[in-house]
C-alpha positions as CSV (number, residue, x, y, z in Angstrom):
1,X,-4.1,-14.9,19.9
2,X,-0.3,-15.2,19.8
3,X,-0.1,-11.9,17.9
4,X,3.7,-11.4,18.4
5,X,4.3,-14.6,16.5
6,X,1.6,-14.6,13.9
7,X,0.5,-11.0,13.3
8,X,3.1,-8.5,14.4
9,X,5.9,-9.7,12.1
10,X,3.9,-8.4,9.1
11,X,3.5,-5.0,10.7
12,X,5.8,-2.0,11.2
13,X,7.4,-2.4,14.6
14,X,7.8,1.3,15.0
15,X,4.1,1.8,14.3
16,X,3.2,-0.9,16.8
17,X,5.2,0.9,19.4
18,X,3.3,4.1,18.7
19,X,-0.2,2.8,18.0
20,X,-1.2,0.8,21.1
21,X,-3.8,1.0,23.9
22,X,-2.0,3.9,25.7
23,X,-2.0,5.8,22.4
24,X,-5.7,5.2,22.0
25,X,-6.4,6.5,25.5
26,X,-4.2,9.5,24.8
27,X,-6.2,10.2,21.6
28,X,-9.5,10.0,23.4
29,X,-8.2,12.4,26.1
30,X,-7.0,14.8,23.4
31,X,-10.5,14.9,22.0
32,X,-12.2,15.5,25.3
33,X,-9.7,18.2,26.4
34,X,-10.0,20.0,23.0
35,X,-13.7,19.9,23.3
36,X,-13.6,21.5,26.7
37,X,-11.3,24.2,25.4
38,X,-13.5,25.1,22.4
39,X,-16.5,25.2,24.7
40,X,-14.8,27.4,27.2
41,X,-13.9,29.8,24.3
42,X,-17.6,30.0,23.6
43,X,-18.6,30.5,27.2
44,X,-20.1,27.0,27.6
45,X,-17.5,26.1,30.2
46,X,-16.3,28.4,33.0
47,X,-13.1,30.2,32.5
48,X,-10.1,28.2,33.5
49,X,-12.0,24.9,33.8
50,X,-10.5,23.4,30.7
51,X,-7.0,24.1,31.9
52,X,-7.7,22.5,35.2
53,X,-9.1,19.4,33.4
54,X,-5.9,19.2,31.3
55,X,-3.6,19.5,34.3
56,X,-5.5,16.8,36.3
57,X,-6.1,14.4,33.5
58,X,-2.8,14.5,31.7
59,X,-1.2,13.6,35.1
60,X,-3.8,10.9,35.7
61,X,-2.7,7.3,35.3
62,X,-5.6,5.7,33.4
63,X,-6.1,2.0,33.9
64,X,-6.1,0.5,30.5
65,X,-7.1,-3.0,31.6
66,X,-10.1,-1.7,33.4
67,X,-11.1,0.3,30.3
68,X,-10.7,-2.8,28.2
69,X,-12.8,-4.8,30.6
70,X,-15.5,-2.2,30.5
71,X,-16.0,-2.5,26.8
72,X,-17.9,-5.8,27.3
73,X,-20.7,-3.9,29.0
74,X,-20.6,-0.6,27.2
75,X,-19.7,-1.8,23.7
76,X,-16.8,0.6,23.1
77,X,-13.8,2.1,24.9
78,X,-15.2,5.6,25.3
79,X,-17.7,4.7,27.9
80,X,-15.3,3.3,30.6
81,X,-12.8,5.9,29.6
82,X,-15.2,8.8,30.3
83,X,-16.1,7.2,33.6
84,X,-12.5,7.0,34.7
85,X,-11.8,10.5,33.6
86,X,-14.8,12.0,35.4
87,X,-13.8,10.1,38.6
88,X,-10.4,11.8,38.5
89,X,-12.0,15.3,38.4
90,X,-13.5,17.3,41.3
91,X,-17.2,17.5,41.5
92,X,-17.3,21.1,40.2
93,X,-15.6,20.0,36.9
94,X,-17.3,16.7,36.3
95,X,-20.4,18.2,34.5
96,X,-18.2,20.1,32.0
97,X,-16.3,17.0,30.8
98,X,-17.7,15.2,27.7
99,X,-20.4,17.9,27.2
100,X,-22.5,17.3,24.2
101,X,-20.4,14.4,23.0
102,X,-21.3,10.8,22.5
103,X,-19.1,7.7,22.6
104,X,-18.9,7.5,18.8
105,X,-17.5,11.0,18.7
106,X,-14.7,10.0,21.0
107,X,-13.8,6.7,19.3
108,X,-14.1,7.9,15.7
109,X,-12.0,11.0,16.4
110,X,-9.4,9.1,18.4
111,X,-9.0,6.7,15.5
112,X,-8.5,9.6,13.1
113,X,-5.8,11.0,15.5
114,X,-4.1,7.6,15.6
115,X,-4.1,7.3,11.9
116,X,-2.8,10.8,11.1
117,X,0.9,10.0,11.9
118,X,0.5,6.6,10.2
119,X,-0.5,8.2,7.0
120,X,2.4,10.5,7.2
121,X,4.7,7.5,7.7
122,X,3.1,5.7,4.7
123,X,3.7,8.7,2.5
124,X,7.3,8.9,3.5
125,X,7.8,5.2,2.7
126,X,6.2,5.6,-0.6
127,X,8.4,8.5,-1.5
128,X,11.4,6.3,-0.6
129,X,10.1,3.6,-2.9
130,X,9.6,6.2,-5.7
131,X,13.2,7.4,-5.4
132,X,14.7,3.9,-5.4
133,X,12.5,2.8,-8.3
134,X,13.4,6.0,-10.3
135,X,17.1,5.2,-9.9
136,X,16.6,1.6,-11.0
137,X,14.6,2.7,-14.1
138,X,17.3,5.1,-15.1
139,X,20.0,2.5,-14.6
140,X,18.2,-0.2,-16.6
141,X,16.4,1.7,-19.4
142,X,18.4,-0.4,-21.9
143,X,18.7,-3.6,-20.0
144,X,16.8,-6.1,-22.2
145,X,14.8,-8.9,-20.7
146,X,12.0,-11.3,-21.6
147,X,8.5,-9.9,-21.4
148,X,6.1,-12.6,-20.2
149,X,2.4,-13.1,-20.7
150,X,0.3,-15.9,-19.2
151,X,3.6,-16.9,-17.4
152,X,5.3,-17.7,-20.7
153,X,8.0,-15.9,-22.7
154,X,6.4,-13.4,-25.1
155,X,8.5,-10.5,-26.5
156,X,11.5,-8.5,-25.2
157,X,11.1,-5.5,-22.9
158,X,13.5,-3.6,-20.7
159,X,13.9,-4.0,-17.0
160,X,13.5,-0.3,-16.7
161,X,9.9,-0.5,-18.1
162,X,9.1,-3.3,-15.6
163,X,10.3,-1.1,-12.7
164,X,8.4,1.8,-14.2
165,X,5.1,-0.1,-13.8
166,X,5.9,-0.9,-10.2
167,X,6.7,2.7,-9.5
168,X,3.7,4.1,-11.2
169,X,1.4,1.8,-9.4
170,X,2.8,2.7,-6.0
171,X,2.8,6.5,-6.9
172,X,-0.8,6.4,-8.2
173,X,-1.8,4.8,-4.9
174,X,0.3,7.3,-2.9
175,X,-1.4,10.3,-4.6
176,X,-4.8,8.8,-4.0
177,X,-4.1,8.2,-0.3
178,X,-2.8,11.8,0.0
179,X,-6.2,13.1,-1.0
180,X,-8.0,11.2,1.7
181,X,-9.3,13.3,4.6
182,X,-9.3,12.4,8.2
183,X,-12.4,14.1,9.6
184,X,-13.3,15.1,13.1
185,X,-16.4,13.4,14.5
186,X,-18.7,15.4,16.8
187,X,-22.5,15.2,16.6
188,X,-23.8,14.1,20.0
189,X,-26.3,11.4,20.7
190,X,-28.2,11.4,17.3
191,X,-25.8,13.6,15.3
192,X,-27.6,17.0,15.6
193,X,-25.8,18.5,18.6
194,X,-28.8,18.1,20.8
195,X,-29.1,20.9,23.4
196,X,-26.6,23.2,21.7
197,X,-28.6,24.5,18.8
198,X,-26.4,26.3,16.2
199,X,-23.4,26.3,18.6
200,X,-22.9,22.6,17.9
201,X,-21.6,23.2,14.4
202,X,-19.3,26.0,15.7
203,X,-17.9,23.6,18.2
204,X,-17.4,20.9,15.5
205,X,-15.5,23.3,13.2
206,X,-13.3,24.7,16.0
207,X,-12.6,21.3,17.4
208,X,-11.4,20.1,14.0
209,X,-9.1,23.0,13.6
210,X,-7.7,22.5,17.1
211,X,-7.0,18.8,16.6
212,X,-5.6,19.2,13.1
213,X,-8.4,17.2,11.4
214,X,-10.7,18.0,8.6
215,X,-14.0,19.6,9.3
216,X,-16.8,17.4,7.9
217,X,-19.9,18.9,6.3
218,X,-22.0,17.1,8.9
219,X,-21.4,14.5,11.6
220,X,-20.9,11.2,9.9
221,X,-22.0,8.6,12.5
222,X,-23.7,6.4,9.9
223,X,-22.3,8.1,6.8
224,X,-19.2,5.9,6.5
225,X,-17.9,7.4,3.3
226,X,-14.7,8.7,5.1
227,X,-13.9,5.1,6.2
228,X,-14.8,3.7,2.8
229,X,-12.4,6.2,1.1
230,X,-9.6,5.6,3.6
231,X,-9.9,1.8,3.5
232,X,-10.0,1.5,-0.2
233,X,-7.1,3.9,-0.6
234,X,-5.0,1.8,1.8
235,X,-6.0,-1.3,-0.1
236,X,-4.8,0.4,-3.4
237,X,-1.4,0.8,-1.9
238,X,-1.4,-2.8,-0.7
239,X,-2.3,-3.9,-4.2
240,X,0.6,-2.0,-5.8
241,X,3.1,-3.3,-3.2
242,X,1.8,-6.8,-3.7
243,X,2.4,-6.5,-7.5
244,X,6.0,-5.5,-6.9
245,X,6.6,-8.4,-4.5
246,X,4.9,-10.9,-6.8
247,X,7.0,-9.9,-9.8
248,X,10.2,-9.9,-7.8
249,X,9.5,-13.3,-6.3
250,X,8.8,-14.8,-9.7
251,X,12.0,-13.3,-11.1
252,X,14.1,-14.7,-8.2
253,X,13.2,-18.3,-9.0
254,X,16.3,-20.4,-9.3
255,X,15.6,-21.2,-13.0
256,X,15.0,-17.6,-13.8
257,X,17.4,-15.8,-11.5
258,X,17.0,-12.3,-13.1
259,X,16.9,-10.5,-9.8
260,X,17.5,-11.2,-6.1
261,X,16.4,-9.7,-2.9
262,X,19.0,-7.6,-1.0
263,X,21.4,-9.9,0.9
264,X,21.4,-9.7,4.7
265,X,22.6,-12.1,7.5
266,X,20.1,-14.8,8.0
267,X,17.6,-13.3,5.6
268,X,15.8,-15.9,3.6
269,X,17.3,-18.9,5.3
270,X,15.6,-22.2,5.4
271,X,15.1,-24.3,8.6
272,X,16.4,-27.4,6.8
273,X,18.1,-26.5,3.5
274,X,21.3,-24.5,3.9
275,X,21.5,-23.6,0.2
276,X,18.1,-21.7,0.2
277,X,17.8,-18.0,-0.2
278,X,14.1,-17.5,0.0
279,X,12.4,-14.2,-1.1
280,X,11.3,-13.5,2.5
281,X,10.7,-9.8,2.0
282,X,8.4,-10.5,-0.9
283,X,6.6,-13.1,1.3
284,X,6.1,-10.5,4.1
285,X,4.8,-7.9,1.7
286,X,2.4,-10.3,0.1
287,X,1.3,-11.7,3.5
288,X,0.6,-8.2,4.8
289,X,-1.2,-7.1,1.6
290,X,-3.5,-10.2,1.6
291,X,-4.5,-9.3,5.2
292,X,-5.2,-5.7,4.1
293,X,-7.4,-7.0,1.3
294,X,-9.4,-9.0,3.9
295,X,-9.7,-6.1,6.2
296,X,-11.0,-3.9,3.4
297,X,-13.8,-6.4,2.7
298,X,-14.9,-5.9,6.3
299,X,-14.9,-2.1,5.9
300,X,-16.8,-2.3,2.6
301,X,-19.4,-4.5,4.1
302,X,-19.9,-2.1,7.0
303,X,-20.5,0.9,4.7
304,X,-24.3,0.9,5.1
305,X,-25.2,1.5,8.7
306,X,-28.7,1.8,10.2
307,X,-30.5,5.0,11.1
308,X,-28.5,7.3,13.3
309,X,-26.0,4.8,14.9
310,X,-24.6,1.5,13.7
311,X,-25.2,-1.7,15.5
312,X,-22.1,-3.9,15.0
313,X,-21.1,-2.4,11.7
314,X,-19.4,0.6,13.4
315,X,-17.8,-1.7,15.9
316,X,-16.5,-4.0,13.2
317,X,-14.5,-1.2,11.6
318,X,-12.0,-0.4,14.4
319,X,-9.5,-3.3,14.3
320,X,-9.5,-3.7,10.5
321,X,-8.8,0.0,10.0
322,X,-5.9,0.2,12.4
323,X,-4.5,-3.2,11.4
324,X,-4.6,-2.2,7.7
325,X,-2.4,0.8,8.4
326,X,0.0,-1.1,10.5
327,X,0.3,-4.0,8.0
328,X,0.7,-1.6,5.1
329,X,3.4,0.3,6.9
330,X,5.2,-3.0,7.5
331,X,4.8,-4.0,3.9
332,X,6.2,-0.6,2.6
333,X,9.2,-0.8,5.0
334,X,10.1,-4.1,3.3
335,X,9.3,-2.7,-0.2
336,X,11.6,0.3,0.3
337,X,14.5,-1.9,1.4
338,X,13.7,-4.3,-1.5
339,X,13.8,-1.5,-4.1
340,X,16.8,0.2,-2.6
341,X,18.9,-3.0,-2.6
342,X,17.5,-5.1,-5.4
343,X,20.2,-7.2,-7.1
344,X,19.7,-7.1,-10.9
345,X,21.3,-9.8,-13.0
346,X,21.4,-8.7,-16.7
347,X,23.5,-11.7,-17.6
348,X,20.6,-14.0,-16.5
349,X,18.2,-11.8,-18.5
350,X,20.4,-12.4,-21.6
351,X,20.5,-16.1,-20.9
352,X,16.7,-16.3,-20.6
353,X,16.3,-14.3,-23.8
354,X,18.2,-17.1,-25.6
355,X,16.3,-20.0,-23.8
356,X,14.0,-20.4,-26.8
357,X,16.8,-20.5,-29.3
358,X,15.8,-17.0,-30.4
359,X,12.2,-18.0,-30.9
360,X,11.1,-15.0,-28.9
361,X,11.9,-13.0,-32.0
362,X,9.6,-15.1,-34.2
363,X,7.1,-12.2,-34.5
364,X,9.5,-9.6,-36.0
365,X,11.0,-12.4,-38.3
366,X,7.5,-13.2,-39.5
367,X,7.0,-9.5,-40.3
368,X,10.2,-9.4,-42.2
369,X,9.4,-12.6,-44.3
370,X,5.7,-11.8,-44.9
371,X,6.2,-9.6,-48.0
372,X,8.5,-12.3,-49.5
373,X,6.7,-15.6,-48.5
374,X,3.2,-14.5,-47.7
375,X,1.6,-14.1,-44.2
376,X,1.0,-17.8,-43.4
377,X,4.2,-19.2,-44.8
378,X,6.2,-16.5,-43.0
379,X,4.7,-17.5,-39.7
380,X,5.3,-21.2,-40.4
381,X,9.0,-20.6,-41.4
382,X,9.7,-18.4,-38.5
383,X,8.3,-20.9,-36.0
384,X,10.1,-23.9,-37.7
385,X,13.4,-22.1,-37.5
386,X,12.9,-21.1,-33.9
387,X,12.2,-24.7,-33.0
388,X,15.3,-25.9,-34.9
389,X,17.4,-23.3,-33.2
390,X,16.2,-24.4,-29.8
391,X,16.7,-28.1,-30.5
392,X,20.2,-27.7,-32.1
393,X,21.4,-24.9,-29.9
394,X,22.2,-22.7,-33.0
395,X,21.6,-19.0,-33.5
396,X,18.2,-18.2,-34.8
397,X,19.5,-15.9,-37.5
398,X,21.9,-18.7,-38.7
399,X,19.1,-21.3,-38.9
400,X,16.9,-18.8,-40.8
401,X,19.6,-18.0,-43.3
402,X,19.9,-21.7,-44.2
403,X,16.2,-22.4,-44.4
404,X,15.2,-23.4,-48.0
405,X,12.5,-20.8,-48.1
406,X,14.8,-18.0,-46.9
407,X,18.2,-18.8,-48.2
408,X,19.5,-16.2,-50.6
409,X,16.2,-14.2,-50.5
410,X,16.9,-12.1,-47.3
411,X,20.1,-10.3,-46.6
412,X,22.0,-11.7,-43.5
413,X,22.1,-8.2,-41.9
414,X,18.3,-8.0,-42.2
415,X,18.0,-11.3,-40.4
416,X,20.5,-10.2,-37.8
417,X,18.4,-7.1,-37.1
418,X,15.1,-9.0,-37.0
419,X,16.5,-11.5,-34.5
420,X,18.2,-9.0,-32.2
421,X,16.0,-8.5,-29.0
422,X,17.6,-5.2,-28.3
423,X,16.2,-3.8,-31.6
424,X,12.6,-4.8,-30.9
425,X,11.8,-2.9,-27.7
426,X,9.0,-0.7,-29.0
427,X,8.7,2.5,-26.9
428,X,10.4,1.0,-23.9
429,X,13.1,3.6,-23.5
430,X,10.7,6.5,-24.1
431,X,8.3,5.0,-21.6
432,X,11.0,5.0,-19.0
433,X,11.7,8.7,-19.6
434,X,7.9,9.5,-19.6
435,X,7.4,7.6,-16.4
436,X,10.3,9.4,-14.7
437,X,8.9,12.8,-15.7
438,X,5.5,11.9,-14.3
439,X,6.9,10.5,-11.1
440,X,8.9,13.7,-10.5
441,X,6.0,15.9,-11.3
442,X,4.2,16.3,-8.0
C-alpha cells in the first residue's frame, strides 16, 4: 500500500514518527524487562539478573524486518521478538526471560504503552480546541446568523451558540476519553498465571505500577471491554471533530460565505482552478474521522472472543486501534488550527439573514398578528408578506405595514421589533455563558 500518499496525510506526522515498528519493539522490551524486575524483587529471578538483561537488551540492535517476517509463522510480533531477545542473552539468563508470560501479554501491554503518549497528545489538542472555541464564543455571542434545519433557513441564532455546540461536543468526548484506562496485560498461557500460584496476581499488580498502566481486576485475554471502551471513546472524539468540520465546510460554500478556513500559502488550492480556496482542513478532518468510524466497527465486531484466547479477533484489533489514534491526532491537529484561525464574516451572515426578504421572521410575525387576525390568517398574512418582500426586494416590516389585513392595526414599532432577527434569539446569549462556564469547570 502506498501509505505515505494515501493514509499518512490524514495522520499526525509527529505521532507517526513516534509510533512505528521500532517503538513497538521498544514497548515489548519494556514489558519483558519490567517483568524480570518484578520477578527478581519477589525472588523468582536471581539477584542482578534483570539488570544484566536490561544492559544487554537495551544495547541490542533488534532486527525489525526479521521480526516482521516471523509473524507469518507465529501469528504475532511477540514470538519472533522473544526469540531474538533470548538469542542475545547468555545461557544462564535465557530461562529468566519471558517467565510466565504469553505472547498476548507482550503485545497487548506494548499496545497500551504505545497508546499512552498518544492519549496525552489527544487530550492536549482537545484542550487547545476548547480554548480557541471559548474565545470564538465570547467574541460572537451577539453575532446573529441564520439557523438552518434540514439544510434550509429556519430561525436566527448566534454564531456563538453554534461554536458552543462544537466545543461541548469535543469536550464531552475529551472527558469521556480521559476516563478510559489503559490496563496491563499479564496472565500467561490461559490467563491464570499457570505455575506461579498466587504470585501471579502480585506480579501483575507490580508490573502495572512499574509500567504506569492500570492494574486490571483479572487478565483480559478474551475480555475485550478495555478495547471496546477505548475504541468507542476515540470514535466519539472523531464524531465531534467531524461535526465541526462538516458545519464549517457548509458555511464556507461560496454562496454562503459566512466563515472561511485560516489562510495559508497553497492551502486549499485546486490543480486546475486558480480561484478556488477549498476547505482542505475540513476534508482532512472528515476523511480521518470516517476512517476511525470504520476502524471502530472492526473493534466492535471483535468484542466477543472465544474461550481463553481469540482466533483472529484479537489479531484484527491491532492495526485499527493504533491507526484510530494516529488518524484522530491528525484530525485534531487540523481542528485546533481551524478553530484558532477561523475567519468569521458577520456581514455575510447579515446578508444571508436578508436572503428571504425577511421571511425568516415569519414565525414571530405570525405570533404578533394571531391575537388580531386569528391563528390561520396570521400565518397566511406573514407568509404572503415574506414572499412579497423577497420578490420585490423590500423590507419585510414595510410590506407588512402596507398589507390590507395589517395596515393601521399594528404599530410600526411593533412590526419593526417582530421582524428584527437580533430580537428573536431566545436563550442564545445565556446559552453561550452557560457553555463557557461548563467548559471551564473541569
